[in-house]
TORKOL-4160 file (C-alpha; in steps of 0.2 Angstrom, whole numbers, padded with zeros to 4 digits, m for minus):
472
<pt num="1" X="0018" Y="0089" Z="0147"/>
<pt num="2" X="0005" Y="0075" Z="0149"/>
<pt num="3" X="m0013" Y="0076" Z="0143"/>
<pt num="4" X="m0026" Y="0077" Z="0156"/>
<pt num="5" X="m0045" Y="0073" Z="0154"/>
<pt num="6" X="m0058" Y="0086" Z="0155"/>
<pt num="7" X="m0066" Y="0089" Z="0172"/>
<pt num="8" X="m0083" Y="0084" Z="0167"/>
<pt num="9" X="m0091" Y="0072" Z="0154"/>
<pt num="10" X="m0108" Y="0068" Z="0148"/>
<pt num="11" X="m0115" Y="0053" Z="0139"/>
<pt num="12" X="m0117" Y="0057" Z="0120"/>
<pt num="13" X="m0130" Y="0044" Z="0117"/>
<pt num="14" X="m0120" Y="0038" Z="0102"/>
<pt num="15" X="m0113" Y="0021" Z="0102"/>
<pt num="16" X="m0097" Y="0025" Z="0093"/>
<pt num="17" X="m0094" Y="0041" Z="0102"/>
<pt num="18" X="m0096" Y="0037" Z="0120"/>
<pt num="19" X="m0094" Y="0051" Z="0133"/>
<pt num="20" X="m0089" Y="0068" Z="0128"/>
<pt num="21" X="m0084" Y="0084" Z="0137"/>
<pt num="22" X="m0099" Y="0091" Z="0146"/>
<pt num="23" X="m0099" Y="0108" Z="0138"/>
<pt num="24" X="m0097" Y="0101" Z="0120"/>
<pt num="25" X="m0112" Y="0102" Z="0109"/>
<pt num="26" X="m0119" Y="0086" Z="0100"/>
<pt num="27" X="m0123" Y="0088" Z="0082"/>
<pt num="28" X="m0123" Y="0079" Z="0065"/>
<pt num="29" X="m0115" Y="0084" Z="0049"/>
<pt num="30" X="m0132" Y="0089" Z="0041"/>
<pt num="31" X="m0135" Y="0102" Z="0054"/>
<pt num="32" X="m0119" Y="0111" Z="0052"/>
<pt num="33" X="m0113" Y="0109" Z="0034"/>
<pt num="34" X="m0116" Y="0112" Z="0016"/>
<pt num="35" X="m0112" Y="0095" Z="0008"/>
<pt num="36" X="m0113" Y="0094" Z="m0011"/>
<pt num="37" X="m0107" Y="0083" Z="m0025"/>
<pt num="38" X="m0108" Y="0082" Z="m0044"/>
<pt num="39" X="m0125" Y="0074" Z="m0047"/>
<pt num="40" X="m0124" Y="0060" Z="m0060"/>
<pt num="41" X="m0110" Y="0070" Z="m0068"/>
<pt num="42" X="m0123" Y="0081" Z="m0076"/>
<pt num="43" X="m0119" Y="0071" Z="m0091"/>
<pt num="44" X="m0101" Y="0076" Z="m0091"/>
<pt num="45" X="m0090" Y="0063" Z="m0100"/>
<pt num="46" X="m0071" Y="0062" Z="m0102"/>
<pt num="47" X="m0073" Y="0067" Z="m0120"/>
<pt num="48" X="m0077" Y="0085" Z="m0113"/>
<pt num="49" X="m0061" Y="0086" Z="m0103"/>
<pt num="50" X="m0050" Y="0101" Z="m0109"/>
<pt num="51" X="m0032" Y="0107" Z="m0108"/>
<pt num="52" X="m0037" Y="0124" Z="m0102"/>
<pt num="53" X="m0052" Y="0132" Z="m0092"/>
<pt num="54" X="m0058" Y="0129" Z="m0074"/>
<pt num="55" X="m0050" Y="0115" Z="m0065"/>
<pt num="56" X="m0059" Y="0098" Z="m0063"/>
<pt num="57" X="m0054" Y="0090" Z="m0047"/>
<pt num="58" X="m0056" Y="0071" Z="m0044"/>
<pt num="59" X="m0049" Y="0060" Z="m0030"/>
<pt num="60" X="m0034" Y="0055" Z="m0040"/>
<pt num="61" X="m0028" Y="0073" Z="m0039"/>
<pt num="62" X="m0027" Y="0071" Z="m0020"/>
<pt num="63" X="m0008" Y="0071" Z="m0016"/>
<pt num="64" X="m0003" Y="0071" Z="0002"/>
<pt num="65" X="m0012" Y="0086" Z="0010"/>
<pt num="66" X="m0016" Y="0096" Z="m0005"/>
<pt num="67" X="m0023" Y="0095" Z="m0023"/>
<pt num="68" X="m0011" Y="0093" Z="m0036"/>
<pt num="69" X="m0017" Y="0106" Z="m0048"/>
<pt num="70" X="m0005" Y="0103" Z="m0061"/>
<pt num="71" X="m0012" Y="0086" Z="m0064"/>
<pt num="72" X="m0030" Y="0091" Z="m0064"/>
<pt num="73" X="m0041" Y="0090" Z="m0080"/>
<pt num="74" X="m0050" Y="0105" Z="m0085"/>
<pt num="75" X="m0068" Y="0109" Z="m0091"/>
<pt num="76" X="m0077" Y="0123" Z="m0101"/>
<pt num="77" X="m0084" Y="0138" Z="m0093"/>
<pt num="78" X="m0101" Y="0132" Z="m0097"/>
<pt num="79" X="m0098" Y="0116" Z="m0087"/>
<pt num="80" X="m0091" Y="0126" Z="m0073"/>
<pt num="81" X="m0106" Y="0137" Z="m0072"/>
<pt num="82" X="m0118" Y="0123" Z="m0073"/>
<pt num="83" X="m0118" Y="0120" Z="m0054"/>
<pt num="84" X="m0113" Y="0134" Z="m0042"/>
<pt num="85" X="m0115" Y="0122" Z="m0027"/>
<pt num="86" X="m0099" Y="0113" Z="m0032"/>
<pt num="87" X="m0088" Y="0128" Z="m0037"/>
<pt num="88" X="m0074" Y="0127" Z="m0025"/>
<pt num="89" X="m0068" Y="0140" Z="m0013"/>
<pt num="90" X="m0052" Y="0143" Z="m0003"/>
<pt num="91" X="m0053" Y="0133" Z="0013"/>
<pt num="92" X="m0066" Y="0120" Z="0006"/>
<pt num="93" X="m0065" Y="0102" Z="0013"/>
<pt num="94" X="m0065" Y="0089" Z="0000"/>
<pt num="95" X="m0069" Y="0070" Z="0004"/>
<pt num="96" X="m0069" Y="0055" Z="m0007"/>
<pt num="97" X="m0085" Y="0045" Z="m0007"/>
<pt num="98" X="m0082" Y="0031" Z="m0020"/>
<pt num="99" X="m0069" Y="0018" Z="m0020"/>
<pt num="100" X="m0056" Y="0023" Z="m0007"/>
<pt num="101" X="m0068" Y="0032" Z="0005"/>
<pt num="102" X="m0063" Y="0046" Z="0016"/>
<pt num="103" X="m0047" Y="0053" Z="0008"/>
<pt num="104" X="m0047" Y="0071" Z="0014"/>
<pt num="105" X="m0040" Y="0087" Z="0006"/>
<pt num="106" X="m0042" Y="0106" Z="0011"/>
<pt num="107" X="m0042" Y="0117" Z="m0004"/>
<pt num="108" X="m0028" Y="0129" Z="m0001"/>
<pt num="109" X="m0019" Y="0139" Z="m0014"/>
<pt num="110" X="m0033" Y="0139" Z="m0026"/>
<pt num="111" X="m0026" Y="0144" Z="m0043"/>
<pt num="112" X="m0042" Y="0149" Z="m0051"/>
<pt num="113" X="m0059" Y="0143" Z="m0055"/>
<pt num="114" X="m0062" Y="0125" Z="m0050"/>
<pt num="115" X="m0076" Y="0112" Z="m0049"/>
<pt num="116" X="m0079" Y="0094" Z="m0044"/>
<pt num="117" X="m0078" Y="0079" Z="m0055"/>
<pt num="118" X="m0087" Y="0064" Z="m0048"/>
<pt num="119" X="m0084" Y="0054" Z="m0032"/>
<pt num="120" X="m0081" Y="0069" Z="m0021"/>
<pt num="121" X="m0091" Y="0079" Z="m0008"/>
<pt num="122" X="m0087" Y="0097" Z="m0005"/>
<pt num="123" X="m0090" Y="0101" Z="0014"/>
<pt num="124" X="m0092" Y="0119" Z="0021"/>
<pt num="125" X="m0099" Y="0126" Z="0037"/>
<pt num="126" X="m0116" Y="0133" Z="0037"/>
<pt num="127" X="m0116" Y="0145" Z="0051"/>
<pt num="128" X="m0098" Y="0146" Z="0056"/>
<pt num="129" X="m0100" Y="0133" Z="0070"/>
<pt num="130" X="m0084" Y="0125" Z="0065"/>
<pt num="131" X="m0068" Y="0128" Z="0055"/>
<pt num="132" X="m0065" Y="0116" Z="0041"/>
<pt num="133" X="m0048" Y="0113" Z="0048"/>
<pt num="134" X="m0056" Y="0105" Z="0063"/>
<pt num="135" X="m0067" Y="0095" Z="0052"/>
<pt num="136" X="m0052" Y="0089" Z="0043"/>
<pt num="137" X="m0045" Y="0081" Z="0059"/>
<pt num="138" X="m0062" Y="0075" Z="0065"/>
<pt num="139" X="m0064" Y="0065" Z="0048"/>
<pt num="140" X="m0047" Y="0057" Z="0051"/>
<pt num="141" X="m0053" Y="0050" Z="0068"/>
<pt num="142" X="m0058" Y="0033" Z="0071"/>
<pt num="143" X="m0076" Y="0040" Z="0075"/>
<pt num="144" X="m0078" Y="0043" Z="0056"/>
<pt num="145" X="m0068" Y="0028" Z="0050"/>
<pt num="146" X="m0078" Y="0016" Z="0061"/>
<pt num="147" X="m0094" Y="0025" Z="0055"/>
<pt num="148" X="m0091" Y="0023" Z="0037"/>
<pt num="149" X="m0085" Y="0005" Z="0040"/>
<pt num="150" X="m0102" Y="0001" Z="0046"/>
<pt num="151" X="m0112" Y="0011" Z="0033"/>
<pt num="152" X="m0102" Y="0010" Z="0017"/>
<pt num="153" X="m0111" Y="0000" Z="0003"/>
<pt num="154" X="m0105" Y="m0010" Z="m0012"/>
<pt num="155" X="m0094" Y="m0026" Z="m0014"/>
<pt num="156" X="m0084" Y="m0021" Z="m0029"/>
<pt num="157" X="m0083" Y="m0002" Z="m0028"/>
<pt num="158" X="m0087" Y="0005" Z="m0011"/>
<pt num="159" X="m0098" Y="0020" Z="m0010"/>
<pt num="160" X="m0103" Y="0032" Z="0004"/>
<pt num="161" X="m0121" Y="0040" Z="0001"/>
<pt num="162" X="m0123" Y="0058" Z="0005"/>
<pt num="163" X="m0138" Y="0055" Z="0017"/>
<pt num="164" X="m0127" Y="0042" Z="0027"/>
<pt num="165" X="m0112" Y="0055" Z="0028"/>
<pt num="166" X="m0124" Y="0069" Z="0033"/>
<pt num="167" X="m0130" Y="0058" Z="0048"/>
<pt num="168" X="m0113" Y="0056" Z="0056"/>
<pt num="169" X="m0115" Y="0061" Z="0074"/>
<pt num="170" X="m0100" Y="0070" Z="0083"/>
<pt num="171" X="m0096" Y="0081" Z="0097"/>
<pt num="172" X="m0093" Y="0099" Z="0093"/>
<pt num="173" X="m0082" Y="0110" Z="0105"/>
<pt num="174" X="m0083" Y="0129" Z="0105"/>
<pt num="175" X="m0074" Y="0137" Z="0090"/>
<pt num="176" X="m0060" Y="0144" Z="0101"/>
<pt num="177" X="m0057" Y="0127" Z="0108"/>
<pt num="178" X="m0057" Y="0120" Z="0090"/>
<pt num="179" X="m0043" Y="0132" Z="0085"/>
<pt num="180" X="m0033" Y="0125" Z="0100"/>
<pt num="181" X="m0036" Y="0107" Z="0095"/>
<pt num="182" X="m0031" Y="0111" Z="0077"/>
<pt num="183" X="m0015" Y="0119" Z="0082"/>
<pt num="184" X="m0011" Y="0105" Z="0094"/>
<pt num="185" X="m0014" Y="0092" Z="0080"/>
<pt num="186" X="m0005" Y="0102" Z="0067"/>
<pt num="187" X="0010" Y="0103" Z="0078"/>
<pt num="188" X="0010" Y="0085" Z="0086"/>
<pt num="189" X="0006" Y="0075" Z="0070"/>
<pt num="190" X="0019" Y="0085" Z="0061"/>
<pt num="191" X="0032" Y="0078" Z="0073"/>
<pt num="192" X="0025" Y="0061" Z="0071"/>
<pt num="193" X="0024" Y="0062" Z="0052"/>
<pt num="194" X="0043" Y="0067" Z="0052"/>
<pt num="195" X="0047" Y="0051" Z="0062"/>
<pt num="196" X="0036" Y="0041" Z="0051"/>
<pt num="197" X="0045" Y="0047" Z="0035"/>
<pt num="198" X="0062" Y="0044" Z="0043"/>
<pt num="199" X="0056" Y="0025" Z="0046"/>
<pt num="200" X="0050" Y="0024" Z="0028"/>
<pt num="201" X="0066" Y="0030" Z="0021"/>
<pt num="202" X="0076" Y="0018" Z="0033"/>
<pt num="203" X="0065" Y="0004" Z="0026"/>
<pt num="204" X="0069" Y="0009" Z="0008"/>
<pt num="205" X="0087" Y="0011" Z="0012"/>
<pt num="206" X="0088" Y="m0007" Z="0020"/>
<pt num="207" X="0079" Y="m0014" Z="0005"/>
<pt num="208" X="0091" Y="m0006" Z="m0007"/>
<pt num="209" X="0106" Y="m0013" Z="0003"/>
<pt num="210" X="0097" Y="m0030" Z="0004"/>
<pt num="211" X="0096" Y="m0030" Z="m0015"/>
<pt num="212" X="0114" Y="m0024" Z="m0017"/>
<pt num="213" X="0119" Y="m0039" Z="m0006"/>
<pt num="214" X="0110" Y="m0051" Z="m0018"/>
<pt num="215" X="0116" Y="m0043" Z="m0034"/>
<pt num="216" X="0134" Y="m0042" Z="m0028"/>
<pt num="217" X="0135" Y="m0060" Z="m0022"/>
<pt num="218" X="0128" Y="m0067" Z="m0039"/>
<pt num="219" X="0138" Y="m0057" Z="m0050"/>
<pt num="220" X="0155" Y="m0054" Z="m0041"/>
<pt num="221" X="0156" Y="m0068" Z="m0028"/>
<pt num="222" X="0164" Y="m0065" Z="m0011"/>
<pt num="223" X="0183" Y="m0065" Z="m0014"/>
<pt num="224" X="0187" Y="m0046" Z="m0018"/>
<pt num="225" X="0205" Y="m0052" Z="m0024"/>
<pt num="226" X="0199" Y="m0065" Z="m0037"/>
<pt num="227" X="0203" Y="m0062" Z="m0055"/>
<pt num="228" X="0189" Y="m0055" Z="m0065"/>
<pt num="229" X="0184" Y="m0057" Z="m0084"/>
<pt num="230" X="0171" Y="m0048" Z="m0095"/>
<pt num="231" X="0155" Y="m0058" Z="m0096"/>
<pt num="232" X="0150" Y="m0051" Z="m0112"/>
<pt num="233" X="0132" Y="m0050" Z="m0106"/>
<pt num="234" X="0122" Y="m0034" Z="m0103"/>
<pt num="235" X="0119" Y="m0029" Z="m0085"/>
<pt num="236" X="0131" Y="m0043" Z="m0079"/>
<pt num="237" X="0148" Y="m0034" Z="m0082"/>
<pt num="238" X="0163" Y="m0043" Z="m0075"/>
<pt num="239" X="0162" Y="m0059" Z="m0066"/>
<pt num="240" X="0175" Y="m0070" Z="m0057"/>
<pt num="241" X="0186" Y="m0077" Z="m0071"/>
<pt num="242" X="0183" Y="m0095" Z="m0065"/>
<pt num="243" X="0164" Y="m0094" Z="m0067"/>
<pt num="244" X="0155" Y="m0100" Z="m0083"/>
<pt num="245" X="0142" Y="m0090" Z="m0092"/>
<pt num="246" X="0129" Y="m0102" Z="m0098"/>
<pt num="247" X="0112" Y="m0101" Z="m0107"/>
<pt num="248" X="0098" Y="m0107" Z="m0095"/>
<pt num="249" X="0093" Y="m0120" Z="m0108"/>
<pt num="250" X="0110" Y="m0129" Z="m0106"/>
<pt num="251" X="0109" Y="m0132" Z="m0088"/>
<pt num="252" X="0091" Y="m0136" Z="m0086"/>
<pt num="253" X="0081" Y="m0152" Z="m0088"/>
<pt num="254" X="0065" Y="m0143" Z="m0094"/>
<pt num="255" X="0058" Y="m0125" Z="m0095"/>
<pt num="256" X="0039" Y="m0126" Z="m0097"/>
<pt num="257" X="0024" Y="m0117" Z="m0091"/>
<pt num="258" X="0010" Y="m0121" Z="m0080"/>
<pt num="259" X="m0008" Y="m0123" Z="m0085"/>
<pt num="260" X="m0015" Y="m0107" Z="m0093"/>
<pt num="261" X="m0033" Y="m0112" Z="m0097"/>
<pt num="262" X="m0049" Y="m0107" Z="m0087"/>
<pt num="263" X="m0048" Y="m0111" Z="m0068"/>
<pt num="264" X="m0066" Y="m0108" Z="m0063"/>
<pt num="265" X="m0071" Y="m0126" Z="m0063"/>
<pt num="266" X="m0055" Y="m0135" Z="m0058"/>
<pt num="267" X="m0053" Y="m0131" Z="m0040"/>
<pt num="268" X="m0058" Y="m0144" Z="m0026"/>
<pt num="269" X="m0058" Y="m0141" Z="m0007"/>
<pt num="270" X="m0043" Y="m0153" Z="m0004"/>
<pt num="271" X="m0030" Y="m0161" Z="m0015"/>
<pt num="272" X="m0015" Y="m0155" Z="m0024"/>
<pt num="273" X="m0009" Y="m0137" Z="m0020"/>
<pt num="274" X="m0011" Y="m0126" Z="m0035"/>
<pt num="275" X="0002" Y="m0112" Z="m0036"/>
<pt num="276" X="m0001" Y="m0096" Z="m0045"/>
<pt num="277" X="0007" Y="m0079" Z="m0047"/>
<pt num="278" X="m0001" Y="m0072" Z="m0031"/>
<pt num="279" X="0009" Y="m0085" Z="m0021"/>
<pt num="280" X="0026" Y="m0079" Z="m0027"/>
<pt num="281" X="0032" Y="m0065" Z="m0015"/>
<pt num="282" X="0049" Y="m0060" Z="m0010"/>
<pt num="283" X="0058" Y="m0075" Z="m0017"/>
<pt num="284" X="0047" Y="m0087" Z="m0008"/>
<pt num="285" X="0031" Y="m0096" Z="m0010"/>
<pt num="286" X="0017" Y="m0089" Z="0002"/>
<pt num="287" X="0002" Y="m0102" Z="0000"/>
<pt num="288" X="m0012" Y="m0090" Z="0004"/>
<pt num="289" X="m0026" Y="m0090" Z="m0001"/>
<pt num="290" X="m0025" Y="m0109" Z="m0004"/>
<pt num="291" X="m0031" Y="m0117" Z="m0020"/>
<pt num="292" X="m0031" Y="m0136" Z="m0024"/>
<pt num="293" X="m0034" Y="m0147" Z="m0039"/>
<pt num="294" X="m0038" Y="m0165" Z="m0039"/>
<pt num="295" X="m0025" Y="m0179" Z="m0041"/>
<pt num="296" X="m0033" Y="m0184" Z="m0058"/>
<pt num="297" X="m0033" Y="m0166" Z="m0065"/>
<pt num="298" X="m0014" Y="m0164" Z="m0060"/>
<pt num="299" X="m0010" Y="m0181" Z="m0068"/>
<pt num="300" X="m0018" Y="m0175" Z="m0084"/>
<pt num="301" X="m0007" Y="m0159" Z="m0083"/>
<pt num="302" X="0009" Y="m0168" Z="m0078"/>
<pt num="303" X="0022" Y="m0157" Z="m0086"/>
<pt num="304" X="0019" Y="m0144" Z="m0073"/>
<pt num="305" X="0020" Y="m0155" Z="m0058"/>
<pt num="306" X="0033" Y="m0148" Z="m0047"/>
<pt num="307" X="0048" Y="m0155" Z="m0037"/>
<pt num="308" X="0059" Y="m0148" Z="m0024"/>
<pt num="309" X="0073" Y="m0137" Z="m0032"/>
<pt num="310" X="0062" Y="m0131" Z="m0047"/>
<pt num="311" X="0062" Y="m0112" Z="m0050"/>
<pt num="312" X="0045" Y="m0103" Z="m0053"/>
<pt num="313" X="0045" Y="m0087" Z="m0063"/>
<pt num="314" X="0029" Y="m0077" Z="m0064"/>
<pt num="315" X="0024" Y="m0077" Z="m0082"/>
<pt num="316" X="0011" Y="m0063" Z="m0082"/>
<pt num="317" X="0007" Y="m0049" Z="m0071"/>
<pt num="318" X="0021" Y="m0045" Z="m0058"/>
<pt num="319" X="0034" Y="m0051" Z="m0070"/>
<pt num="320" X="0051" Y="m0053" Z="m0061"/>
<pt num="321" X="0045" Y="m0062" Z="m0046"/>
<pt num="322" X="0054" Y="m0078" Z="m0043"/>
<pt num="323" X="0054" Y="m0092" Z="m0030"/>
<pt num="324" X="0061" Y="m0110" Z="m0028"/>
<pt num="325" X="0050" Y="m0124" Z="m0024"/>
<pt num="326" X="0053" Y="m0132" Z="m0007"/>
<pt num="327" X="0050" Y="m0149" Z="m0001"/>
<pt num="328" X="0033" Y="m0144" Z="0006"/>
<pt num="329" X="0027" Y="m0141" Z="m0012"/>
<pt num="330" X="0034" Y="m0156" Z="m0020"/>
<pt num="331" X="0020" Y="m0164" Z="m0031"/>
<pt num="332" X="0011" Y="m0147" Z="m0032"/>
<pt num="333" X="0004" Y="m0140" Z="m0049"/>
<pt num="334" X="0004" Y="m0123" Z="m0055"/>
<pt num="335" X="m0005" Y="m0110" Z="m0066"/>
<pt num="336" X="0003" Y="m0097" Z="m0077"/>
<pt num="337" X="0021" Y="m0099" Z="m0070"/>
<pt num="338" X="0036" Y="m0104" Z="m0079"/>
<pt num="339" X="0044" Y="m0119" Z="m0072"/>
<pt num="340" X="0063" Y="m0121" Z="m0073"/>
<pt num="341" X="0070" Y="m0138" Z="m0068"/>
<pt num="342" X="0089" Y="m0137" Z="m0065"/>
<pt num="343" X="0102" Y="m0151" Z="m0069"/>
<pt num="344" X="0107" Y="m0153" Z="m0051"/>
<pt num="345" X="0125" Y="m0158" Z="m0056"/>
<pt num="346" X="0128" Y="m0140" Z="m0063"/>
<pt num="347" X="0115" Y="m0129" Z="m0056"/>
<pt num="348" X="0108" Y="m0127" Z="m0038"/>
<pt num="349" X="0090" Y="m0121" Z="m0039"/>
<pt num="350" X="0091" Y="m0109" Z="m0025"/>
<pt num="351" X="0106" Y="m0101" Z="m0033"/>
<pt num="352" X="0096" Y="m0098" Z="m0049"/>
<pt num="353" X="0082" Y="m0091" Z="m0039"/>
<pt num="354" X="0094" Y="m0078" Z="m0031"/>
<pt num="355" X="0102" Y="m0074" Z="m0048"/>
<pt num="356" X="0084" Y="m0071" Z="m0056"/>
<pt num="357" X="0080" Y="m0060" Z="m0040"/>
<pt num="358" X="0095" Y="m0049" Z="m0043"/>
<pt num="359" X="0096" Y="m0033" Z="m0053"/>
<pt num="360" X="0104" Y="m0043" Z="m0067"/>
<pt num="361" X="0090" Y="m0056" Z="m0067"/>
<pt num="362" X="0076" Y="m0044" Z="m0065"/>
<pt num="363" X="0082" Y="m0033" Z="m0080"/>
<pt num="364" X="0085" Y="m0049" Z="m0090"/>
<pt num="365" X="0067" Y="m0055" Z="m0088"/>
<pt num="366" X="0060" Y="m0038" Z="m0091"/>
<pt num="367" X="0070" Y="m0037" Z="m0107"/>
<pt num="368" X="0062" Y="m0052" Z="m0114"/>
<pt num="369" X="0044" Y="m0049" Z="m0110"/>
<pt num="370" X="0032" Y="m0048" Z="m0124"/>
<pt num="371" X="0014" Y="m0040" Z="m0126"/>
<pt num="372" X="0010" Y="m0022" Z="m0124"/>
<pt num="373" X="m0007" Y="m0023" Z="m0116"/>
<pt num="374" X="m0004" Y="m0039" Z="m0107"/>
<pt num="375" X="0015" Y="m0041" Z="m0104"/>
<pt num="376" X="0021" Y="m0059" Z="m0102"/>
<pt num="377" X="0036" Y="m0070" Z="m0103"/>
<pt num="378" X="0038" Y="m0084" Z="m0116"/>
<pt num="379" X="0047" Y="m0100" Z="m0112"/>
<pt num="380" X="0057" Y="m0099" Z="m0128"/>
<pt num="381" X="0065" Y="m0083" Z="m0123"/>
<pt num="382" X="0068" Y="m0088" Z="m0105"/>
<pt num="383" X="0079" Y="m0102" Z="m0112"/>
<pt num="384" X="0091" Y="m0090" Z="m0119"/>
<pt num="385" X="0094" Y="m0080" Z="m0103"/>
<pt num="386" X="0112" Y="m0081" Z="m0097"/>
<pt num="387" X="0116" Y="m0087" Z="m0080"/>
<pt num="388" X="0133" Y="m0084" Z="m0071"/>
<pt num="389" X="0138" Y="m0101" Z="m0065"/>
<pt num="390" X="0151" Y="m0104" Z="m0051"/>
<pt num="391" X="0156" Y="m0121" Z="m0047"/>
<pt num="392" X="0142" Y="m0130" Z="m0038"/>
<pt num="393" X="0151" Y="m0130" Z="m0021"/>
<pt num="394" X="0153" Y="m0111" Z="m0023"/>
<pt num="395" X="0135" Y="m0109" Z="m0027"/>
<pt num="396" X="0130" Y="m0117" Z="m0011"/>
<pt num="397" X="0142" Y="m0106" Z="m0001"/>
<pt num="398" X="0136" Y="m0090" Z="m0009"/>
<pt num="399" X="0118" Y="m0095" Z="m0006"/>
<pt num="400" X="0122" Y="m0098" Z="0012"/>
<pt num="401" X="0131" Y="m0081" Z="0013"/>
<pt num="402" X="0116" Y="m0072" Z="0005"/>
<pt num="403" X="0103" Y="m0080" Z="0017"/>
<pt num="404" X="0113" Y="m0076" Z="0032"/>
<pt num="405" X="0115" Y="m0058" Z="0026"/>
<pt num="406" X="0097" Y="m0056" Z="0022"/>
<pt num="407" X="0091" Y="m0063" Z="0039"/>
<pt num="408" X="0099" Y="m0049" Z="0047"/>
<pt num="409" X="0092" Y="m0036" Z="0035"/>
<pt num="410" X="0075" Y="m0044" Z="0038"/>
<pt num="411" X="0076" Y="m0041" Z="0056"/>
<pt num="412" X="0081" Y="m0023" Z="0054"/>
<pt num="413" X="0067" Y="m0020" Z="0041"/>
<pt num="414" X="0054" Y="m0029" Z="0053"/>
<pt num="415" X="0060" Y="m0017" Z="0067"/>
<pt num="416" X="0058" Y="m0002" Z="0056"/>
<pt num="417" X="0041" Y="m0007" Z="0050"/>
<pt num="418" X="0035" Y="m0010" Z="0067"/>
<pt num="419" X="0041" Y="0007" Z="0073"/>
<pt num="420" X="0032" Y="0015" Z="0058"/>
<pt num="421" X="0016" Y="0005" Z="0062"/>
<pt num="422" X="0017" Y="0011" Z="0081"/>
<pt num="423" X="0020" Y="0029" Z="0075"/>
<pt num="424" X="0005" Y="0028" Z="0064"/>
<pt num="425" X="m0006" Y="0020" Z="0078"/>
<pt num="426" X="0000" Y="0034" Z="0089"/>
<pt num="427" X="m0005" Y="0047" Z="0076"/>
<pt num="428" X="m0022" Y="0040" Z="0074"/>
<pt num="429" X="m0025" Y="0038" Z="0093"/>
<pt num="430" X="m0019" Y="0056" Z="0096"/>
<pt num="431" X="m0031" Y="0063" Z="0083"/>
<pt num="432" X="m0046" Y="0053" Z="0089"/>
<pt num="433" X="m0042" Y="0057" Z="0107"/>
<pt num="434" X="m0041" Y="0076" Z="0104"/>
<pt num="435" X="m0057" Y="0078" Z="0092"/>
<pt num="436" X="m0068" Y="0068" Z="0104"/>
<pt num="437" X="m0062" Y="0076" Z="0120"/>
<pt num="438" X="m0054" Y="0061" Z="0128"/>
<pt num="439" X="m0039" Y="0072" Z="0131"/>
<pt num="440" X="m0039" Y="0091" Z="0136"/>
<pt num="441" X="m0027" Y="0101" Z="0126"/>
<pt num="442" X="m0033" Y="0118" Z="0131"/>
<pt num="443" X="m0017" Y="0120" Z="0141"/>
<pt num="444" X="m0005" Y="0115" Z="0127"/>
<pt num="445" X="0007" Y="0127" Z="0120"/>
<pt num="446" X="0018" Y="0125" Z="0105"/>
<pt num="447" X="0032" Y="0134" Z="0113"/>
<pt num="448" X="0032" Y="0124" Z="0129"/>
<pt num="449" X="0043" Y="0109" Z="0133"/>
<pt num="450" X="0033" Y="0094" Z="0128"/>
<pt num="451" X="0036" Y="0076" Z="0129"/>
<pt num="452" X="0031" Y="0064" Z="0116"/>
<pt num="453" X="0013" Y="0058" Z="0118"/>
<pt num="454" X="0011" Y="0043" Z="0130"/>
<pt num="455" X="0006" Y="0030" Z="0117"/>
<pt num="456" X="m0001" Y="0018" Z="0129"/>
<pt num="457" X="m0012" Y="0031" Z="0137"/>
<pt num="458" X="m0018" Y="0039" Z="0121"/>
<pt num="459" X="m0021" Y="0022" Z="0113"/>
<pt num="460" X="m0030" Y="0015" Z="0128"/>
<pt num="461" X="m0042" Y="0030" Z="0127"/>
<pt num="462" X="m0045" Y="0028" Z="0108"/>
<pt num="463" X="m0047" Y="0010" Z="0109"/>
<pt num="464" X="m0060" Y="0012" Z="0123"/>
<pt num="465" X="m0072" Y="0022" Z="0114"/>
<pt num="466" X="m0069" Y="0012" Z="0098"/>
<pt num="467" X="m0072" Y="m0005" Z="0105"/>
<pt num="468" X="m0085" Y="m0001" Z="0118"/>
<pt num="469" X="m0093" Y="0015" Z="0112"/>
<pt num="470" X="m0088" Y="0024" Z="0127"/>
<pt num="471" X="m0074" Y="0033" Z="0135"/>
<pt num="472" X="m0061" Y="0023" Z="0144"/>
C-alpha cells in the first residue's frame, strides 16, 4: 500500500514543523510532560557507587533499545530516596542531555528500584495526552534533531538545557492515532532494521575476506603447488620454500621516527606537508586536515623527510596503521610516525606496507608495543620484526594481485555501505513523515500486503519540512 496525505492541513506556525494535520493539537513538551534530571548530582560521586542496591542508570547503559541493567552501577537506598522525581517507573522515556544528545530508551523490564545518574532526562506524560512510545518515535524524528542542532550549547561537551528541551514544539495527534502510528513505525522500522543489519553483516564479511586476501598473499603467495617451509616465526607459519625470512633492519636503509616534540607553534599556512597518525587510514595517506611546516623547520629535522616508497607506521594511538609514501608526498615531513626506508634492491615498499597490514604484520606490531597507559612503538623493536621476502619481481606481482583483488572488494563494500545509508535515510524519513503527519497511516494494517515505503516520496516529504520549515 502507498502512503496518502491527510485530507486537510493547517499551518503550525513553527518554522521547523511546517503544516500539520488540521485535527492535530499543537503543544510543547512542558505542557504535556514531567521532565526531571539529577540536579547537580546532589553531591553524588563515583566513590558512592555500590555493587548492590537500587540501579543507577547513565547514558552508557543505553544498549540498543533498552537499558543494560547488568552493566549499571548501584547506589544506596538513601541516595535512591533522596529524589522521588527521578525514581524510574516501567514505561518511562529516558533521553541523554550531555555529550551525545538525544539517545533514547524506553524503560522496559524494570528489574527493581532504579534512579538516574547525571546526564539524563526522565520524561513522563502529565495527563495521558500521549504515550511514551509515541514520544519515543517523535524524539527520533528530524523535527527534534533539527531543534537540538540549533539549541544545543557547549563546544567541547555538548549540553541540552531542560528549559530548551521543554520548549520543543510539536504536533500531537489523538491518542488512538498515536497508537496506530506507533504500531506502524514499530513494524516498518523493524523491517528496515533487519535490512540494515544484513548490510552491516555483509560489510563486515567483505572486510574479513578482504583481510584474508592480504594475509594469504603475503604469507603463502599465489601458487598453491609451490613447496612450503616452516618460517619459524610466530603468526607466520609456513611460507613458500624459496622465500627468505629477514629482519627488517637487514633490508632497510633506515628506521627512524618523526618529530615527537610540541607542535603548537610550528605550523604555517603553506609549506611542507606534515603527516601525522590521523592521516594514515586503510593503508593509504589521507591528507585531511592539512598541516604544513616551513622549509627551514623541515631541514632542521631532516631525518624524517620522506621519499616515495618509504613506509609509515603509526607510533602512538592507533598502532598497527601503516601506509606507503607516494610520489605526491615526497619531501614531506612527519610527526610521531616510524619511517622505514627499504633497500630497493631487496624490498618493495608497497609490499612491506601490505605485509604490515596483514594479520601477521598487525600481530607482530602489537606484540612489540610498550607502555601501559600510553602504548607506543619503539624503533629499536621494529627493527627486529621479521619480514617474508619473496624475490623482488614476485613482490611486484603479488602487490598487483592484492590491489586488483581489493579494488573489487572496495566496490562491493561501497555498494553495501551505500545501501545501508539509503536504508537509514529511509528509516529516518519514514519516522519523521509519520510523527509529523506528512503521511496518513490510519488505514495501515500489519496483516495487509504492503510494499516497501517509496523512499523518494517519503524522503521528499521529510526534506521539505526540514529545509523549508513546511510541508512539501
